C-alpha positions in Angstrom: 7.9 154.8 0.6 4.9 154.8 3.3 4.0 158.3 4.6 4.3 157.9 8.4 1.1 157.8 10.4 -0.6 160.9 11.8 -0.1 160.8 15.9 -3.6 161.9 17.6 -1.5 163.0 20.4 0.5 165.6 18.4 -2.6 167.1 17.4 -4.0 167.9 21.2 -0.8 169.2 22.1 -1.2 171.5 19.0 -4.2 172.8 20.1 -3.0 173.3 23.6 -0.2 174.9 22.7 -2.2 177.4 20.4 -4.9 178.5 23.0 -1.9 179.3 25.4 -1.0 182.1 22.4 -4.1 183.4 22.2 -4.2 184.1 26.2 -7.1 183.0 27.1 -7.3 181.3 30.5 -9.7 179.8 32.7 -12.3 183.2 33.5 -12.7 183.5 29.5 -10.9 186.8 29.6 -7.6 187.2 27.0 -4.0 188.7 28.6 -3.5 192.7 28.1 -2.8 193.5 24.7 1.3 193.9 23.8 3.0 197.3 24.9 1.4 200.1 22.3 -1.2 197.7 21.0 -4.4 199.7 20.7 -7.6 197.9 22.3 -11.2 198.9 21.6 -11.3 200.0 25.1 -8.3 202.0 25.3 -10.0 206.2 25.9 -9.0 208.5 22.8 -6.8 211.9 23.9 -10.0 214.5 23.3 -9.1 216.9 20.9 -8.9 220.9 21.8 -11.4 223.5 22.7 -10.0 225.1 19.1 -9.8 223.8 15.4 -9.6 226.8 13.9 -8.3 230.0 14.2 -9.2 234.5 14.1 -8.0 236.1 11.7 -5.4 238.3 13.1 -5.0 241.1 11.4 -8.3 242.0 12.0 -8.4 241.0 15.8 -7.6 244.5 17.1 -9.9 247.3 16.2 -9.1 250.5 15.4 -9.6 252.6 18.5 -7.1 249.9 20.2 -4.4 250.4 17.5 -4.7 253.5 17.8 -4.0 253.6 21.5 -1.2 251.0 20.8 0.5 252.9 17.9 0.4 256.8 18.8 1.5 257.4 15.4 -1.0 256.1 13.2 -3.8 259.3 13.6 -0.4 261.7 12.8 0.1 259.5 9.5 -0.8 263.0 7.0 -0.7 260.1 3.5 -4.1 258.5 3.6 -3.0 255.7 1.6 -0.3 255.0 4.3 -2.2 255.7 6.7 -5.1 253.1 5.8 -1.6 250.4 5.0 -1.0 251.1 8.7 -3.9 250.6 10.4 -4.1 246.9 8.2 -1.3 245.5 9.5 0.6 242.5 8.1 0.3 239.0 8.0 3.1 237.0 9.2 3.7 234.3 6.3 2.0 230.7 6.6 1.0 227.8 5.3 -2.0 227.1 7.5 -4.4 229.7 8.8 -5.9 227.5 10.8 -2.9 226.2 12.8 -0.8 229.5 12.8 -1.5 233.3 12.2 0.0 236.8 12.8 0.4 240.2 11.9 2.7 243.1 12.5 2.1 246.7 13.0 4.7 249.4 12.9 4.4 252.6 13.2 6.7 255.9 14.0 6.1 259.6 15.4 8.1 262.4 15.9 8.8 260.4 19.5 9.6 256.9 19.2 8.6 254.1 17.2 6.1 251.7 17.5 5.7 248.0 17.0 3.2 245.2 17.6 3.3 241.6 17.2 0.7 239.4 17.7 0.4 235.6 16.8 -1.6 232.9 17.4 -0.7 229.0 17.5 -3.1 226.4 17.4 -1.7 223.4 18.9 -2.4 219.5 17.4 -1.5 216.6 18.8 -1.2 213.9 16.4 -0.8 210.9 19.2 -3.9 209.1 20.4 -2.7 208.9 23.5 -1.5 212.8 24.0 -4.4 215.7 24.3 -4.2 218.6 22.4 -4.5 220.5 25.5 -1.8 218.4 27.2 0.4 219.0 24.1 -0.5 222.5 24.1 0.8 222.8 27.9 4.4 221.1 26.6 4.6 223.9 23.4 3.9 226.8 26.3 6.0 225.0 28.8 8.8 225.6 26.4 8.3 229.2 25.8 8.2 229.4 29.3 11.8 227.9 29.8 13.2 230.2 27.1 12.3 233.3 28.6 14.7 232.7 31.8 11.6 233.9 33.8 13.6 235.1 37.7 12.7 233.3 40.7 10.0 235.3 42.4 11.0 236.8 45.2 9.9 235.7 48.5 8.4 238.9 50.0 6.4 239.4 46.6 2.8 239.9 47.2 0.0 237.9 45.5 -0.8 241.4 44.0 2.6 242.3 43.0 2.8 238.3 41.6 -0.1 238.9 39.1 1.3 242.6 37.8 -1.2 244.4 40.3 -3.7 246.8 38.6 -4.0 247.6 35.0 -4.9 250.3 32.9 -7.1 250.9 29.9 -7.4 248.2 27.9 -6.9 250.9 24.6 -3.8 251.8 25.8 -1.9 249.4 24.1 1.4 249.7 22.2 3.9 247.0 20.7 6.8 245.0 19.2 8.4 244.7 16.2 9.7 241.6 13.5 13.3 241.1 13.4 14.2 243.7 16.1 12.0 242.0 19.0 14.2 238.7 18.1 17.5 240.0 17.8 17.0 242.9 20.8 15.6 240.3 23.4 19.0 238.2 23.4 21.5 241.0 23.6 18.6 243.2 26.6 18.7 242.9 30.0 15.3 241.2 31.8 15.4 243.5 34.3 13.0 246.5 33.7 13.7 249.7 34.8 10.7 251.2 36.1 11.9 254.8 37.0 12.6 255.2 33.2 16.6 255.5 33.9 19.2 253.5 33.2 23.3 253.0 34.2 25.6 254.4 31.9 26.0 250.6 29.8 22.5 251.0 29.3 20.8 248.2 31.2 18.5 248.7 33.4 19.1 248.2 37.2 17.1 245.5 38.7 17.3 246.8 42.3 15.1 249.5 41.0 12.5 247.2 39.9 9.5 246.4 41.9 8.8 242.6 41.7 5.1 243.2 40.3 7.4 244.9 37.3 9.8 242.1 36.9 9.5 239.4 34.3 7.0 236.3 35.8 3.6 234.4 35.3 0.7 235.9 35.3 -2.9 235.2 37.0 -6.4 235.3 35.4 -4.8 235.5 32.2 -6.0 232.5 29.7 -5.1 228.6 31.4 -1.6 229.8 32.5 0.3 233.3 31.1 3.6 234.6 31.5 5.4 238.2 30.7 8.8 239.2 30.3 10.3 242.7 30.0 14.1 243.3 28.2 15.7 246.8 27.8 18.0 246.8 25.0 21.4 248.9 24.8 19.5 251.4 22.6 17.4 252.1 25.3 14.7 250.1 23.1 12.2 248.5 25.3 10.4 245.0 24.5 7.5 243.7 26.6 6.1 240.2 25.5 3.1 238.6 27.2 2.0 234.6 26.2 -0.8 233.2 27.2 -2.6 229.9 26.8 -6.4 228.9 26.2 -7.1 225.5 25.7 -5.0 224.1 22.8 -4.3 227.8 21.6 -1.1 229.9 22.5 -1.3 233.4 21.8 1.5 235.5 22.1 1.6 239.5 22.2 4.7 241.4 21.5 5.2 245.4 22.0 8.3 247.4 21.7 9.1 250.7 21.3 12.7 252.5 19.8 12.6 256.2 21.2 13.8 258.3 18.6 16.6 259.2 21.1 18.8 257.4 23.4 18.7 259.7 26.5 15.0 258.7 26.5 14.0 255.5 28.0 10.5 253.5 27.8 8.4 253.8 31.1 8.3 249.3 31.8 4.8 249.7 34.1 2.8 252.0 31.2 4.0 249.7 28.6 3.4 246.4 30.7 -0.4 247.5 30.9 -0.8 247.8 27.9 0.6 245.1 26.4 -1.6 243.2 29.5 -4.4 244.7 28.5 -4.1 243.9 24.7 -3.8 240.2 26.0 -6.7 240.3 28.0 -8.8 241.6 25.1 -7.3 238.8 22.9 -8.5 236.2 25.7 -11.8 237.3 26.2 -12.4 237.5 22.1 -11.2 233.1 22.5 -13.6 233.0 25.2 -16.5 234.4 23.5 
């Protein structure tokens, strides 16, 4: 059987079709890449400023710890006191991505807790920078805190929390106690040190400068939360973001008696000043 002869005109048509598929036009340029296709000219998202984290338990000096945890110097046993200063590192599988430390010290009048947490955010998308991803993670923490809307009468000084005390006057939160009590706590701090019989603080007695709020001048963005529990324990949380690292400071005090209420302003000042010390350390 004879094969059919090859028709030159068909070859011309095939060549034209292939040229059209490659996307080349009269000006010698090619069509835009398909969605999701990476080109050599596409810009790559920038990495964050930080590629590692400090050791959390060594991030606070002894003098500051003594101010945060008043019972430290009162511990009679030298070995117990040394362990209390050292703190307890939180479990982590990658200390360059997550690091934290907890301290707990009892005194005759109260039990104080301190918790610091460092989280380095990394974007695994070439189209999203580490900073942008960290902003997203931080935004989730703000949403979870459910901060109240700022009062229209709040001044600029009140909005950022007003003046702050000595940086060495910090104190602290707990491990399981912090997370478990915050859901059962009042979001309205009582600066007067008194609360209603039910154990929740009265929002009307709290100045706007002490309400849970966003903070200015701390990292790239920051907020403060303050919750008073039904057993009079107070938890103050400060969270701030600096580039691709998110830092959390939790300070909690549980009075020895339910008739005492930790002072909101004092605790907020301590937590904020500790956060400022940590922010300065990251900037060095």
